[in-house]
GUPA-976619 format. One line per 10 residues: number of its first residue (from 1); their letters; for each residue x, z, y of N, C-alpha, C, O. Coordinates in Angstrom, 2 decimals, always signed. Layout:
# GUPA-976619
NUM	a	X,Z,Y,X,Z,Y,X,Z,Y,X,Z,Y | ...
# end
This chain:
# GUPA-976619
1	xxxxxxxxxx	-16.12,-2.59,+19.06,-14.99,-2.31,+17.90,-14.87,-1.00,+17.99,-15.49,-0.25,+17.23 | -13.91,-0.48,+19.10,-13.41,+0.91,+19.42,-14.69,+2.08,+18.73,-14.55,+2.74,+17.69 | -15.66,+2.08,+19.45,-17.05,+2.98,+18.90,-17.50,+2.63,+17.18,-18.29,+3.46,+16.72 | -17.12,+1.62,+16.32,-17.01,+1.56,+15.19,-15.90,+2.44,+14.58,-16.02,+3.21,+13.63 | -14.65,+2.16,+15.39,-13.78,+3.12,+14.66,-13.61,+4.58,+14.88,-13.11,+5.32,+14.04 | -14.04,+4.96,+16.05,-14.58,+6.30,+16.26,-15.56,+7.17,+15.58,-15.47,+8.40,+15.49 | -16.66,+6.30,+15.03,-17.52,+6.36,+13.94,-17.12,+6.70,+13.24,-17.29,+7.91,+13.07 | -16.17,+5.91,+12.17,-15.81,+5.49,+10.92,-14.89,+7.07,+11.03,-15.08,+7.88,+10.13 | -14.01,+7.37,+12.05,-13.12,+8.57,+12.09,-14.06,+9.64,+11.80,-13.84,+10.43,+10.88 | -15.12,+9.73,+12.55,-16.23,+10.67,+12.69,-16.85,+11.25,+11.41,-17.00,+12.45,+11.21
11	xxxxxxxxxx	-17.30,+9.94,+10.29,-17.82,+10.46,+9.38,-16.99,+10.42,+8.38,-17.40,+10.80,+7.28 | -15.88,+10.04,+8.51,-14.72,+10.72,+7.60,-14.18,+11.85,+7.77,-13.54,+12.33,+6.83 | -14.30,+12.55,+8.99,-14.23,+14.15,+9.15,-15.00,+14.90,+8.60,-14.80,+15.98,+8.04 | -15.95,+14.29,+8.78,-17.46,+15.23,+8.45,-17.42,+15.23,+6.96,-17.92,+16.25,+6.48 | -16.95,+14.33,+6.09,-17.22,+14.46,+4.90,-16.00,+15.08,+4.06,-16.11,+15.36,+2.86 | -14.87,+15.25,+4.79,-13.97,+16.37,+4.82,-14.51,+17.63,+4.40,-14.60,+18.18,+3.31 | -14.90,+17.99,+5.74,-15.56,+19.01,+6.00,-16.10,+19.52,+5.35,-15.81,+20.66,+4.99 | -17.64,+18.50,+4.74,-18.57,+19.05,+3.97,-17.71,+19.46,+2.12,-18.10,+20.20,+1.21 | -16.47,+18.58,+2.27,-15.97,+18.89,+0.71,-15.28,+20.32,+0.73,-15.41,+21.08,-0.23 | -14.41,+20.74,+2.05,-13.66,+22.36,+2.17,-15.10,+22.94,+2.32,-14.87,+24.14,+2.16
21	xxxxxxxxxx	-16.50,+22.83,+2.53,-17.38,+23.88,+2.30,-17.59,+24.09,+0.89,-17.45,+25.20,+0.37 | -18.05,+22.66,-0.01,-17.72,+22.80,-1.16,-17.22,+23.35,-2.13,-17.72,+23.88,-3.13 | -15.52,+23.11,-1.56,-14.52,+23.89,-2.38,-14.79,+25.24,-2.17,-14.64,+25.91,-3.19 | -15.16,+25.88,-1.17,-14.92,+26.75,-0.87,-16.04,+27.76,-1.66,-15.76,+28.79,-2.29 | -17.42,+27.14,-1.44,-18.10,+27.61,-2.69,-18.52,+26.97,-4.02,-19.69,+26.87,-4.40 | -17.42,+26.55,-4.69,-16.87,+26.69,-6.28,-15.85,+28.07,-6.16,-15.71,+28.90,-7.05 | -15.18,+28.10,-4.81,-14.15,+29.13,-5.51,-14.99,+30.51,-5.32,-14.64,+31.36,-6.14 | -16.00,+30.90,-4.43,-16.92,+32.03,-4.50,-17.65,+32.13,-5.88,-17.79,+33.20,-6.47 | -18.11,+30.95,-6.33,-18.54,+30.74,-7.92,-17.65,+31.46,-8.79,-17.83,+32.57,-9.29 | -16.48,+30.55,-8.92,-15.81,+30.96,-9.75,-15.07,+32.13,-9.98,-14.74,+32.48,-11.11
31	xxxxxxxxxx	-14.77,+32.78,-8.89,-14.64,+34.24,-8.40,-15.49,+35.28,-9.27,-15.05,+36.21,-9.96 | -16.75,+34.93,-9.09,-17.69,+35.66,-9.99,-17.46,+35.52,-11.24,-17.51,+36.54,-11.93 | -17.08,+33.96,-12.02,-17.60,+33.83,-13.01,-16.61,+34.46,-13.97,-16.76,+34.79,-15.15 | -15.34,+34.55,-13.02,-14.01,+35.41,-13.79,-14.01,+36.35,-13.95,-13.44,+36.73,-14.97 | -14.74,+37.50,-12.91,-14.89,+38.95,-13.17,-15.79,+39.32,-14.11,-15.75,+40.43,-14.65 | -16.95,+38.15,-14.45,-17.57,+38.41,-15.79,-17.04,+37.99,-17.02,-17.63,+38.28,-18.06 | -15.97,+37.32,-17.04,-15.71,+36.45,-18.17,-14.24,+37.64,-18.81,-13.80,+37.66,-19.96 | -13.81,+38.40,-17.77,-12.97,+39.16,-18.25,-13.42,+40.34,-18.95,-12.51,+40.96,-19.51 | -14.38,+40.73,-19.05,-15.20,+41.69,-20.02,-15.15,+41.12,-21.76,-15.12,+41.76,-22.81 | -15.15,+39.70,-21.51,-15.10,+39.28,-22.89,-14.07,+38.64,-23.54,-14.09,+37.45,-23.86
41	xxxxxxxxxx	-12.88,+39.68,-23.80,-11.45,+39.42,-24.20,-11.35,+39.00,-25.51,-10.17,+39.15,-25.82 | -12.06,+38.51,-26.54,-11.78,+37.98,-27.91,-11.73,+36.58,-27.26,-10.74,+35.86,-27.32 | -13.31,+36.16,-26.40,-13.47,+35.07,-25.97,-12.62,+34.44,-25.33,-12.50,+33.23,-25.54 | -11.85,+35.09,-24.43,-10.69,+34.13,-23.70,-9.56,+34.09,-24.62,-8.94,+33.03,-24.66 | -9.10,+35.27,-25.53,-8.14,+34.90,-26.33,-8.50,+33.41,-26.65,-8.14,+32.56,-25.83 | -9.19,+33.00,-27.79,-9.83,+32.15,-28.01,-9.89,+30.80,-27.39,-9.59,+29.77,-27.99 | -10.30,+30.86,-26.09,-10.05,+29.61,-25.15,-8.60,+29.70,-24.94,-7.98,+28.71,-25.33 | -7.90,+30.66,-24.40,-6.34,+30.40,-24.22,-5.94,+29.64,-25.94,-4.99,+28.85,-25.93 | -6.34,+29.77,-26.70,-5.81,+29.33,-28.09,-5.93,+27.98,-27.98,-5.02,+27.30,-28.46 | -7.07,+27.32,-27.34,-7.73,+26.32,-27.41,-6.59,+25.47,-26.79,-5.87,+24.58,-27.25
51	xxxxxxxxxx	-6.72,+26.35,-25.03,-5.46,+25.19,-24.17,-4.57,+24.96,-24.67,-4.20,+23.79,-24.72 | -3.98,+25.78,-25.17,-2.42,+25.92,-26.17,-2.12,+24.61,-26.61,-1.18,+23.85,-26.38 | -3.37,+24.50,-27.46,-3.30,+23.89,-28.41,-3.39,+22.28,-27.85,-2.98,+21.27,-28.41 | -3.79,+22.37,-27.12,-4.38,+20.90,-26.18,-2.87,+20.83,-25.45,-2.08,+19.98,-25.86 | -2.51,+21.70,-24.43,-1.25,+21.21,-23.83,-0.29,+20.92,-24.70,+0.52,+20.11,-24.25 | +0.03,+21.48,-26.38,+0.62,+20.79,-27.05,+0.59,+19.38,-27.65,+1.63,+18.83,-28.03 | -0.51,+18.85,-27.73,-0.81,+17.85,-28.15,-0.74,+17.02,-26.75,+0.07,+16.14,-27.03 | -1.11,+16.81,-25.49,-0.60,+15.97,-24.64,+0.79,+15.84,-24.30,+1.40,+14.83,-23.93 | +1.26,+17.20,-24.51,+2.86,+17.02,-24.15,+3.41,+16.33,-25.49,+4.58,+15.98,-25.38 | +2.84,+16.07,-26.68,+3.49,+14.93,-27.42,+3.37,+13.47,-26.97,+3.75,+12.45,-27.56
61	xxxxxxxxxx	+2.74,+13.60,-25.78,+1.94,+12.30,-25.41,+2.78,+12.09,-24.64,+3.09,+10.90,-24.64 | +3.52,+12.92,-23.71,+4.58,+12.55,-22.66,+6.33,+12.54,-23.52,+7.26,+11.83,-23.14 | +6.36,+13.35,-24.49,+7.59,+13.26,-25.06,+7.77,+11.96,-25.74,+8.91,+11.78,-26.15 | +6.84,+10.94,-25.98,+6.97,+9.24,-26.65,+7.21,+8.26,-25.71,+7.46,+7.08,-25.92 | +7.07,+9.00,-24.38,+7.00,+8.27,-23.44,+5.77,+7.38,-22.80,+5.90,+6.44,-22.03 | +4.59,+7.88,-23.29,+3.12,+6.82,-22.77,+2.96,+7.42,-21.89,+3.51,+8.50,-21.70 | +1.81,+6.65,-20.78,+1.23,+6.96,-19.62,+2.49,+7.91,-18.48,+2.27,+8.69,-17.55 | +3.52,+7.52,-18.94,+4.15,+8.09,-17.73,+4.41,+7.10,-16.24,+5.34,+7.58,-15.59 | +4.03,+6.31,-15.83,+3.92,+5.52,-14.83,+4.58,+4.10,-14.82,+4.91,+3.42,-13.84 | +4.69,+3.81,-16.23,+5.98,+2.39,-16.17,+4.74,+0.93,-15.42,+3.55,+0.75,-15.67
71	xxxxxxxxxx	+5.51,+0.29,-14.65,+4.95,-0.87,-13.94,+5.99,-0.66,-12.42,+6.93,+0.11,-12.19 | +5.38,-1.62,-11.65,+6.27,-1.75,-10.84,+5.51,-1.52,-8.90,+4.29,-1.59,-8.75 | +6.14,-1.35,-8.05,+5.85,-1.39,-6.80,+5.18,-2.47,-6.20,+5.70,-3.49,-6.65 | +4.14,-2.79,-5.28,+4.16,-4.40,-4.62,+3.66,-3.69,-3.64,+2.75,-2.87,-3.56 | +5.01,-4.50,-2.30,+4.15,-4.04,-1.03,+3.41,-5.05,-0.17,+3.60,-6.26,-0.04 | +2.31,-4.06,+0.48,+1.49,-5.06,+1.30,+2.03,-5.49,+2.59,+3.08,-5.05,+3.06 | +1.23,-6.44,+3.20,+1.43,-6.60,+4.48,+1.33,-5.65,+5.06,+2.01,-5.79,+6.07 | +0.75,-4.46,+5.04,+0.68,-3.52,+5.96,+2.28,-2.35,+5.23,+2.44,-1.19,+5.60 | +2.61,-2.60,+4.86,+3.92,-1.56,+4.44,+3.73,-0.83,+3.68,+4.52,+0.11,+3.66 | +2.69,-0.84,+2.71,+1.84,+0.36,+1.89,+2.53,-0.34,+0.30,+2.23,-1.39,-0.26
81	xxxxxxxxxx	+3.51,+0.70,-0.11,+3.56,+0.50,-1.56,+2.54,+0.64,-2.72,+2.20,+1.78,-3.03 | +1.99,-0.50,-3.43,+1.00,+0.06,-4.28,+1.47,-0.55,-5.74,+1.61,-1.73,-6.06 | +1.67,+0.57,-6.45,+1.87,+0.92,-7.88,+0.99,-0.28,-8.88,-0.20,-0.44,-9.16 | +1.78,-0.71,-9.08,+1.00,-1.88,-10.38,+1.33,-1.98,-11.51,+2.25,-2.77,-11.76 | +0.56,-1.04,-12.83,+0.62,-0.31,-13.75,+0.72,+1.13,-14.35,+1.32,+1.85,-13.55 | +0.47,+1.59,-15.13,+0.14,+2.85,-16.01,+0.27,+3.95,-14.86,+1.18,+4.12,-14.04 | -0.77,+4.56,-15.05,-0.42,+6.12,-14.58,-1.28,+7.42,-15.03,-2.31,+7.91,-14.58 | -0.39,+7.78,-16.14,-1.01,+8.61,-16.88,-1.82,+9.81,-15.76,-1.89,+10.11,-14.57 | -2.30,+10.19,-17.01,-3.15,+11.80,-16.61,-3.46,+12.77,-17.46,-4.33,+13.63,-17.40 | -2.60,+12.52,-18.31,-2.77,+14.37,-19.22,-1.89,+15.03,-18.57,-0.96,+14.70,-17.84
91	xxxxxxxxxx	-2.48,+16.39,-19.09,-2.12,+17.69,-18.44,-0.55,+18.04,-19.80,-0.79,+18.20,-21.00 | +0.86,+18.08,-19.24,+1.72,+18.23,-20.37,+2.35,+19.21,-19.52,+2.23,+19.32,-18.30 | +3.32,+20.22,-20.67,+4.04,+21.03,-19.90,+5.95,+20.67,-20.28,+6.97,+21.28,-19.94 | +5.79,+19.78,-20.85,+7.41,+19.43,-20.70,+7.99,+18.54,-19.16,+7.26,+17.77,-18.54 | +9.11,+18.79,-18.86,+9.42,+17.87,-17.71,+9.01,+16.28,-17.92,+9.45,+15.66,-18.89 | +8.33,+15.82,-17.16,+8.02,+14.54,-16.95,+8.92,+13.60,-16.00,+8.97,+13.92,-14.81 | +9.60,+12.55,-16.40,+10.38,+11.82,-15.92,+9.63,+10.36,-15.23,+9.33,+9.23,-15.64 | +9.55,+11.00,-14.17,+9.02,+9.44,-12.76,+9.74,+8.07,-12.84,+10.93,+8.23,-13.08 | +9.51,+7.28,-12.77,+10.23,+5.87,-12.37,+10.20,+5.65,-10.87,+10.57,+4.53,-10.50 | +9.77,+6.65,-9.77,+9.65,+6.45,-8.53,+9.87,+8.11,-8.11,+9.66,+9.06,-8.87
101	xxxxxxxxxx	+10.41,+8.18,-6.60,+10.87,+9.45,-6.46,+10.07,+9.00,-4.85,+10.15,+7.88,-4.35 | +9.43,+10.00,-4.35,+8.38,+10.91,-5.15,+7.29,+10.15,-5.75,+6.74,+9.13,-5.34 | +7.02,+11.05,-7.15,+6.30,+9.98,-7.67,+4.57,+9.64,-7.43,+3.91,+10.22,-6.57 | +4.37,+9.23,-7.78,+2.54,+8.70,-7.13,+1.72,+8.65,-7.96,+0.64,+8.06,-7.83 | +2.25,+9.51,-9.37,+1.13,+9.62,-10.42,+1.72,+9.71,-11.63,+2.85,+9.23,-11.65 | +1.22,+10.29,-12.92,+1.80,+10.06,-14.11,+1.57,+11.44,-14.39,+1.70,+12.39,-13.62 | +1.11,+11.46,-15.90,+1.52,+12.82,-16.34,+1.96,+13.72,-15.69,+3.09,+13.77,-15.20 | +0.63,+15.00,-15.59,+1.70,+16.20,-14.93,+0.97,+17.38,-15.71,+0.24,+17.35,-16.71 | +1.51,+18.60,-14.77,+1.01,+19.91,-14.77,+0.13,+20.23,-14.86,-0.55,+19.72,-13.97 | -0.61,+21.08,-15.68,-2.39,+21.29,-15.02,-2.43,+22.03,-14.46,-3.61,+22.38,-14.44
111	xxxxxxxxxx	-1.49,+23.06,-13.48,-1.73,+23.19,-12.56,-1.11,+23.00,-11.15,+0.07,+23.32,-11.09 | -1.62,+22.58,-10.11,-1.97,+21.60,-8.65,-1.02,+22.63,-7.70,-1.23,+23.83,-7.90 | -0.13,+22.34,-6.84,+0.00,+22.91,-6.10,-0.41,+22.70,-4.71,-0.06,+21.73,-4.06 | -1.20,+23.68,-4.26,-2.52,+23.93,-3.00,-1.94,+22.90,-2.26,-0.81,+22.50,-2.01 | -3.25,+22.56,-1.97,-2.84,+21.55,-0.92,-3.50,+21.27,+0.71,-3.43,+20.38,+1.56 | -4.03,+22.30,+0.58,-5.27,+22.68,+1.77,-4.41,+22.40,+3.00,-4.53,+23.38,+3.74 | -3.44,+21.33,+3.64,-2.98,+21.59,+4.96,-1.25,+22.74,+4.38,-0.97,+23.81,+4.90 | -0.70,+22.29,+3.63,+0.35,+23.56,+3.07,+1.38,+22.71,+3.41,+1.36,+21.49,+3.28 | +2.23,+23.33,+3.82,+3.74,+22.91,+4.35,+4.46,+23.97,+3.76,+4.30,+25.16,+4.02 | +5.53,+23.33,+2.68,+6.57,+24.00,+1.98,+7.73,+24.08,+2.79,+7.73,+23.36,+3.78
121	xxxxxxxxxx	+8.71,+24.79,+2.60,+10.06,+24.56,+3.06,+11.46,+24.58,+2.30,+12.52,+24.77,+2.91 | +11.39,+24.35,+0.75,+11.66,+24.27,-0.56,+10.81,+22.70,-1.48,+9.64,+22.33,-1.58 | +11.77,+22.31,-1.84,+11.32,+21.01,-3.04,+10.81,+21.60,-3.80,+11.16,+22.69,-4.26 | +9.66,+20.81,-4.12,+8.66,+21.25,-5.37,+8.80,+20.83,-6.50,+9.56,+19.87,-6.58 | +8.28,+21.23,-7.55,+8.11,+20.51,-8.77,+7.41,+19.29,-8.97,+6.18,+19.34,-9.06 | +7.97,+18.25,-9.06,+7.21,+16.67,-9.26,+5.71,+17.21,-10.15,+4.84,+17.09,-9.29 | +5.37,+17.48,-10.81,+4.62,+17.90,-11.99,+3.30,+18.55,-11.34,+2.14,+18.46,-11.76 | +3.77,+19.22,-10.20,+2.62,+20.25,-9.97,+2.37,+19.15,-9.03,+1.39,+18.55,-9.48 | +2.77,+18.59,-7.95,+2.31,+17.97,-6.78,+1.79,+16.53,-7.19,+1.00,+16.15,-6.32 | +1.92,+15.71,-8.05,+1.24,+15.22,-8.77,-0.04,+15.14,-8.96,-0.72,+14.16,-8.67
131	xxxxxxxxxx	-0.51,+16.33,-9.55,-1.47,+16.85,-9.79,-2.59,+16.95,-8.40,-3.76,+16.59,-8.29 | -1.67,+17.59,-7.43,-2.10,+17.45,-5.71,-3.00,+15.70,-5.82,-4.16,+15.39,-5.55 | -2.10,+15.07,-6.23,-2.49,+13.71,-5.42,-3.49,+13.27,-6.32,-4.17,+12.33,-5.93 | -3.80,+13.88,-7.74,-5.00,+13.41,-8.20,-5.95,+13.74,-7.63,-6.82,+12.88,-7.51 | -6.25,+15.20,-7.00,-7.50,+15.87,-6.66,-7.46,+14.76,-4.76,-8.40,+14.82,-3.96 | -6.30,+14.00,-4.54,-7.01,+13.10,-3.39,-5.79,+13.48,-2.37,-5.54,+12.72,-1.43 | -5.11,+14.56,-2.56,-4.15,+14.71,-1.45,-2.92,+13.72,-0.86,-2.64,+12.68,-1.47 | -2.27,+14.08,+0.27,-1.39,+13.02,+0.59,-0.43,+13.86,+0.65,-0.74,+15.03,+0.87 | +1.22,+13.48,+0.45,+1.96,+14.10,+0.11,+3.20,+13.75,+0.94,+3.89,+12.80,+0.59 | +3.53,+14.52,+2.11,+4.96,+14.05,+3.06,+5.94,+14.44,+2.59,+5.88,+15.62,+2.22
141	xxxxxxxxxx	+6.79,+13.96,+2.46,+8.19,+14.16,+2.47,+9.34,+13.88,+3.09,+9.26,+12.82,+3.70 | +10.61,+14.55,+3.19,+11.44,+14.07,+4.30,+12.68,+14.79,+3.42,+12.70,+15.68,+2.57 | +13.85,+13.83,+4.18,+15.01,+14.64,+3.37,+15.94,+15.62,+4.55,+15.37,+16.09,+5.55 | +17.44,+15.86,+4.27,+17.54,+16.14,+5.76,+18.08,+15.22,+6.56,+18.81,+15.68,+7.43 | +17.98,+14.24,+6.54,+18.65,+12.50,+7.62,+16.78,+12.92,+8.74,+16.59,+12.48,+9.88 | +16.21,+13.40,+8.31,+14.96,+13.42,+9.53,+15.36,+14.44,+10.43,+15.97,+15.49,+10.27 | +14.69,+13.67,+11.74,+14.74,+14.50,+12.53,+13.68,+15.75,+12.81,+12.50,+15.85,+12.48 | +14.60,+16.70,+13.57,+13.49,+18.29,+13.23,+12.30,+17.99,+13.82,+11.20,+18.24,+13.33 | +12.57,+17.25,+15.25,+11.21,+17.25,+16.14,+10.07,+16.01,+15.16,+8.94,+15.70,+15.54 | +10.66,+15.56,+14.08,+9.60,+14.75,+13.38,+9.08,+15.60,+12.18,+8.00,+15.47,+11.60
151	xxxxxxxxxx	+9.92,+16.35,+11.96,+9.42,+17.41,+10.68,+8.54,+17.98,+11.26,+7.42,+17.98,+10.75 | +8.81,+18.77,+12.74,+7.87,+19.81,+13.15,+6.66,+19.14,+13.01,+5.87,+19.24,+12.06 | +6.53,+18.32,+14.21,+5.37,+17.22,+14.25,+4.51,+16.88,+12.95,+3.30,+17.12,+12.83 | +5.18,+16.39,+12.16,+4.54,+16.30,+10.76,+4.15,+17.62,+10.62,+2.99,+17.82,+10.98 | +4.84,+18.71,+10.16,+4.25,+20.45,+9.79,+3.45,+20.35,+10.27,+2.52,+20.46,+9.46 | +3.03,+20.15,+11.42,+1.53,+20.31,+12.08,+0.39,+19.71,+12.43,-0.62,+20.07,+13.03 | +0.95,+18.27,+11.68,-0.31,+17.69,+11.37,-0.77,+18.33,+10.11,-1.89,+18.82,+9.97 | +0.22,+18.29,+9.12,-0.64,+18.48,+7.84,-1.32,+20.24,+7.94,-2.25,+20.59,+7.22 | -0.73,+21.04,+8.81,-0.99,+22.42,+8.84,-2.64,+22.06,+9.26,-3.56,+22.86,+9.13 | -2.75,+20.97,+9.68,-4.37,+20.75,+10.35,-5.55,+20.38,+9.36,-6.70,+20.81,+9.40
161	xxxxxxxxxx	-4.96,+19.40,+8.41,-5.50,+18.35,+8.00,-5.40,+18.94,+6.14,-4.47,+19.30,+5.42 | -7.08,+18.77,+5.94,-6.97,+19.78,+4.47,-7.17,+18.19,+3.77,-7.61,+17.11,+4.17 | -6.48,+18.80,+2.30,-6.00,+17.68,+1.10,-4.79,+16.76,+1.83,-4.68,+15.53,+1.82 | -3.87,+17.81,+2.49,-2.27,+17.21,+2.23,-1.50,+18.40,+2.03,-1.89,+19.53,+1.75 | -0.32,+17.96,+2.23,+1.03,+18.90,+1.78,+1.86,+18.23,+2.15,+1.76,+17.04,+2.44 | +3.33,+19.24,+2.22,+4.55,+18.65,+2.76,+5.58,+19.53,+2.46,+5.40,+20.74,+2.62 | +7.05,+18.92,+1.91,+7.50,+19.22,+1.44,+9.17,+18.60,+1.61,+9.27,+17.40,+1.89 | +10.24,+19.30,+1.45,+11.36,+18.40,+1.58,+11.94,+18.10,+0.50,+12.18,+18.94,-0.37 | +12.40,+16.27,+0.37,+13.03,+16.23,-0.87,+14.28,+15.15,-1.11,+14.21,+13.96,-1.41 | +15.57,+16.08,-0.85,+16.92,+15.27,-1.02,+17.19,+13.89,-1.92,+18.10,+13.08,-1.74
171	xxxxxxxxxx	+16.21,+13.85,-2.87,+16.52,+13.06,-3.41,+15.69,+11.65,-3.55,+16.05,+10.88,-4.43 | +14.70,+11.33,-2.79,+14.30,+10.32,-2.05,+15.09,+9.22,-1.02,+15.96,+9.69,-0.29 | +14.84,+8.01,-0.97,+16.00,+6.90,-0.46,+15.60,+6.86,+0.95,+16.26,+6.19,+1.74 | +14.10,+7.83,+1.51,+14.14,+7.14,+2.96,+14.21,+8.80,+3.58,+13.89,+9.73,+2.85 | +14.62,+9.00,+4.87,+14.06,+10.35,+5.64,+12.73,+10.84,+5.81,+12.46,+12.02,+6.02 | +11.84,+9.84,+5.69,+10.46,+10.27,+5.26,+9.30,+9.56,+5.06,+8.73,+8.74,+5.77 | +9.01,+10.07,+3.86,+8.04,+9.15,+3.01,+6.64,+9.07,+3.06,+6.31,+9.20,+4.24 | +5.44,+8.88,+2.17,+3.98,+9.36,+2.64,+3.90,+9.13,+1.01,+4.82,+8.56,+0.42 | +2.87,+9.56,+0.41,+2.72,+9.11,-0.88,+1.42,+9.90,-1.04,+1.21,+10.94,-0.42 | +0.53,+9.31,-1.93,-0.97,+9.05,-2.35,-0.91,+8.41,-4.14,-0.17,+7.68,-4.81
181	xxxxxxxxxx	-2.10,+9.18,-4.32,-2.23,+8.38,-5.89,-2.03,+6.86,-6.06,-2.96,+6.08,-5.89 | -0.64,+6.42,-6.45,-0.63,+5.08,-6.39,-0.31,+4.15,-5.48,-0.17,+2.93,-5.55 | -0.18,+5.23,-4.33,+0.18,+4.52,-3.02,+1.53,+5.59,-2.44,+1.82,+6.78,-2.50 | +2.07,+4.34,-1.88,+3.80,+5.03,-0.67,+4.11,+4.29,+0.27,+4.21,+3.08,+0.07 | +4.30,+4.70,+1.25,+5.08,+4.35,+2.41,+5.91,+5.01,+3.02,+5.79,+6.24,+3.04 | +7.11,+4.30,+3.76,+8.03,+4.70,+4.24,+7.86,+4.69,+6.03,+7.81,+3.53,+6.44 | +7.78,+5.48,+6.88,+7.43,+5.98,+8.31,+8.72,+6.09,+9.12,+9.84,+6.42,+8.71 | +8.39,+5.80,+10.21,+10.31,+5.84,+10.90,+10.09,+7.48,+11.69,+11.05,+8.24,+11.81 | +9.19,+7.71,+12.01,+9.08,+9.33,+12.57,+7.59,+9.27,+12.84,+6.82,+8.31,+12.76 | +7.36,+10.61,+13.20,+6.16,+11.24,+13.56,+5.04,+10.78,+14.21,+3.85,+11.06,+14.03
191	xxxxxxxxxx	+5.77,+9.76,+15.30,+4.71,+8.68,+16.28,+4.40,+7.38,+15.77,+3.77,+6.51,+16.38 | +5.04,+7.27,+14.25,+5.30,+6.32,+13.66,+3.22,+6.14,+13.40,+2.52,+6.96,+12.81 | +2.78,+4.96,+13.99,+1.25,+4.81,+14.00,+0.74,+4.84,+12.52,-0.37,+5.21,+12.15 | +2.01,+4.30,+11.58,+1.85,+4.23,+10.08,+1.10,+5.20,+9.76,-0.02,+5.02,+9.29 | +1.81,+6.84,+10.07,+1.72,+8.09,+9.96,-0.21,+8.15,+10.14,-0.77,+8.22,+9.05 | -1.06,+8.13,+11.26,-2.12,+8.17,+11.01,-2.95,+7.41,+10.26,-3.99,+7.97,+9.91 | -2.64,+5.52,+9.68,-3.43,+4.85,+9.12,-3.30,+5.37,+7.76,-4.32,+5.55,+7.10 | -2.16,+5.64,+7.28,-2.44,+6.35,+6.09,-3.15,+7.59,+5.64,-3.99,+7.46,+4.76 | -2.94,+8.68,+6.09,-4.09,+9.62,+6.57,-4.97,+9.22,+6.59,-5.69,+9.62,+5.68 | -5.61,+8.19,+7.55,-6.79,+8.00,+7.28,-7.49,+6.97,+6.08,-8.71,+6.97,+5.93
201	xxxxxxxxxx	-6.85,+6.36,+5.48,-7.29,+5.44,+4.15,-7.19,+6.59,+3.00,-8.15,+6.97,+2.33 | -5.56,+7.18,+2.87,-5.71,+7.65,+1.87,-6.20,+9.33,+1.13,-6.34,+9.72,-0.03 | -6.38,+10.11,+2.73,-6.63,+11.36,+2.61,-7.92,+11.34,+1.91,-8.81,+10.75,+2.53 | -8.34,+12.03,+0.35,-9.63,+11.65,-0.23,-9.79,+10.26,-0.12,-10.92,+9.86,+0.15 | -9.13,+9.66,-0.24,-9.49,+7.95,-0.57,-10.03,+7.61,-1.77,-10.19,+8.26,-2.80 | -10.43,+5.95,-1.33,-10.83,+5.55,-2.67,-10.13,+5.88,-3.71,-10.53,+6.72,-4.52 | -8.70,+5.09,-3.84,-7.64,+5.93,-4.76,-8.13,+6.72,-5.46,-8.47,+6.42,-6.61 | -8.34,+8.36,-4.77,-8.72,+9.55,-5.55,-9.14,+9.04,-7.23,-9.90,+8.16,-7.66 | -8.41,+9.89,-7.80,-8.70,+9.97,-9.58,-10.36,+11.07,-9.48,-11.45,+10.95,-10.03 | -9.82,+12.08,-8.51,-10.89,+13.37,-8.88,-11.24,+13.54,-7.43,-10.67,+14.43,-6.80
211	xxxxxxxxxx	-11.93,+12.93,-6.97,-12.25,+13.41,-5.38,-13.23,+14.64,-5.42,-14.18,+14.81,-6.19 | -12.80,+15.43,-4.45,-13.20,+16.68,-4.20,-12.91,+18.00,-4.80,-13.40,+19.09,-4.53 | -11.73,+17.59,-5.93,-11.35,+18.84,-6.65,-10.50,+19.49,-5.85,-10.08,+18.98,-4.81 | -10.16,+20.71,-6.25,-9.74,+21.89,-5.41,-8.38,+21.75,-5.15,-7.69,+21.49,-6.13 | -7.77,+21.87,-3.95,-6.81,+22.29,-3.14,-6.13,+23.08,-2.90,-4.94,+22.97,-2.61 | -6.83,+24.18,-2.99,-6.89,+25.69,-3.30,-6.81,+26.86,-4.89,-7.37,+26.39,-5.88 | -6.33,+27.87,-5.00,-6.66,+28.04,-6.03,-5.51,+27.35,-7.22,-5.75,+27.20,-8.42 | -4.43,+27.04,-6.62,-3.48,+26.37,-7.50,-1.96,+27.20,-7.31,-1.86,+28.43,-7.31 | -0.98,+26.36,-7.17,+0.16,+27.50,-7.27,+0.78,+26.95,-5.34,+0.86,+25.92,-4.67 | +1.00,+28.13,-5.23,+1.77,+28.12,-4.38,+3.25,+28.59,-4.12,+3.85,+29.05,-5.10
221	x	+3.92,+28.54,-2.91,+5.73,+28.07,-3.36,+6.19,+29.75,-3.04,+7.36,+30.11,-3.17
# end
């Protein structure tokens, strides 16, 4: 049985590395396309106008309260809370009011927070972080009540794990929480075995709406 778990972990690691290589390739291709497109000023202005109109349209959806995560959590036997309800995926520009903290999905900003093992020292804009969850990231959050040793150990784990990010959040109910798209749990500390279990299941897990989407090239702090 131990051999099977090792094999699964090895396959998962290989899949993440493959996605990282694919993402790096996309970034190189995007840089080339950006340089070429910069010469076409008129086309860029037209594209910008289209994006603005689309954003305004999406923003109207957020304003009337649709698709912003109506539902409730159901706690499984493993302690993971799964959101049962609607999680919108519209790109919006106004502030979204989420029914949980930290949010596990819903309408969000069109720019994601970088989540390639990024550790932030200040609270994040939820709307950017939710976009990272849509890309398959796991978001580690903590309050001032969390032990420094746990925060440091979790930061070290995040830094070496693609598709993760970490930030403080003094508005959440528990000292340390882990979030993925549609899923969330509380852990007691960095040594809690549920940390590894959550990472293994939800980093680019089956819940990911946009598997393989970029976790770099977004917003940094």
